[in-house]
C-alpha positions as a Python dict, from the first residue, in 0.01 Angstrom:
ca = {
    (1, 'X'): (0, 0, 0),
    (2, 'X'): (-223, -259, -186),
    (3, 'X'): (-81, -537, -368),
    (4, 'X'): (-223, -578, -735),
    (5, 'X'): (-161, -799, -1005),
    (6, 'X'): (-325, -602, -1309),
    (7, 'X'): (-44, -649, -1557),
    (8, 'X'): (177, -324, -1703),
    (9, 'X'): (117, -439, -2054),
    (10, 'X'): (-171, -620, -2089),
    (11, 'X'): (-45, -767, -2416),
    (12, 'X'): (194, -975, -2201),
    (13, 'X'): (-103, -1159, -2047),
    (14, 'X'): (-95, -1471, -2389),
    (15, 'X'): (255, -1452, -2376),
    (16, 'X'): (314, -1555, -1952),
    (17, 'X'): (-5, -1820, -2073),
    (18, 'X'): (204, -1975, -2316),
    (19, 'X'): (470, -1971, -2093),
    (20, 'X'): (318, -2090, -1765),
    (21, 'X'): (227, -2416, -2003),
    (22, 'X'): (547, -2492, -2191),
    (23, 'X'): (699, -2469, -1846),
    (24, 'X'): (479, -2712, -1675),
    (25, 'X'): (533, -2946, -2004),
    (26, 'X'): (918, -2902, -1970),
    (27, 'X'): (876, -2974, -1580),
    (28, 'X'): (663, -3302, -1705),
    (29, 'X'): (417, -3142, -1538),
    (30, 'X'): (27, -3269, -1654),
    (31, 'X'): (-169, -2982, -1693),
    (32, 'X'): (-421, -2979, -2015),
    (33, 'X'): (-599, -2671, -2181),
    (34, 'X'): (-521, -2328, -2139),
    (35, 'X'): (-619, -2019, -2306),
    (36, 'X'): (-684, -2166, -2629),
    (37, 'X'): (-337, -2350, -2662),
    (38, 'X'): (-427, -2608, -2696),
    (39, 'X'): (-279, -2602, -3095),
    (40, 'X'): (22, -2449, -2931),
    (41, 'X'): (374, -2408, -3081),
    (42, 'X'): (539, -2548, -2707),
    (43, 'X'): (827, -2759, -2828),
    (44, 'X'): (805, -3022, -2562),
    (45, 'X'): (420, -3033, -2499),
    (46, 'X'): (305, -3283, -2778),
    (47, 'X'): (644, -3527, -2637),
    (48, 'X'): (494, -3475, -2267),
    (49, 'X'): (155, -3533, -2328),
    (50, 'X'): (98, -3245, -2081),
    (51, 'X'): (-131, -3028, -2371),
    (52, 'X'): (-487, -3066, -2436),
    (53, 'X'): (-798, -3201, -2241),
    (54, 'X'): (-701, -3573, -2268),
    (55, 'X'): (-503, -3564, -1924),
    (56, 'X'): (-908, -3515, -1756),
    (57, 'X'): (-853, -3223, -1532),
    (58, 'X'): (-933, -2983, -1797),
    (59, 'X'): (-709, -2745, -1765),
    (60, 'X'): (-697, -2693, -1404),
    (61, 'X'): (-364, -2689, -1174),
    (62, 'X'): (-536, -2785, -826),
    (63, 'X'): (-418, -3133, -841),
    (64, 'X'): (-58, -3073, -870),
    (65, 'X'): (136, -3002, -544),
    (66, 'X'): (236, -2603, -434),
    (67, 'X'): (600, -2693, -456),
    (68, 'X'): (506, -2775, -834),
    (69, 'X'): (286, -2496, -903),
    (70, 'X'): (546, -2241, -766),
    (71, 'X'): (841, -2447, -941),
    (72, 'X'): (641, -2300, -1281),
    (73, 'X'): (626, -1951, -1145),
    (74, 'X'): (966, -1925, -1040),
    (75, 'X'): (1070, -2010, -1390),
    (76, 'X'): (868, -1757, -1559),
    (77, 'X'): (1052, -1510, -1297),
    (78, 'X'): (1407, -1646, -1363),
    (79, 'X'): (1280, -1601, -1712),
    (80, 'X'): (1181, -1265, -1715),
    (81, 'X'): (1471, -1106, -1519),
    (82, 'X'): (1711, -1292, -1765),
    (83, 'X'): (1528, -1104, -2048),
    (84, 'X'): (1555, -767, -1898),
    (85, 'X'): (1891, -817, -1772),
    (86, 'X'): (1962, -893, -2186),
    (87, 'X'): (1809, -578, -2263),
    (88, 'X'): (2084, -384, -2016),
    (89, 'X'): (2414, -491, -2211),
}
């Protein structure tokens, strides 16, 4: 079976991008920029300095370790599962 990363709901792309940067900020990971998220309403990003391009990395995630990147993806998955479970009850 071929693997596909296409979104079932294309409109979810923006929310997932926002979560990615919010979670990175919560974890204290220095990742700048993003898809127009420089002025996003993220609770912790401004305090941690993780948003914007001032970090010198220009929005790249390449300077982070696999473990750091994986922790962001894992947290996104945990939040998606929690939201789905809320809908079941």
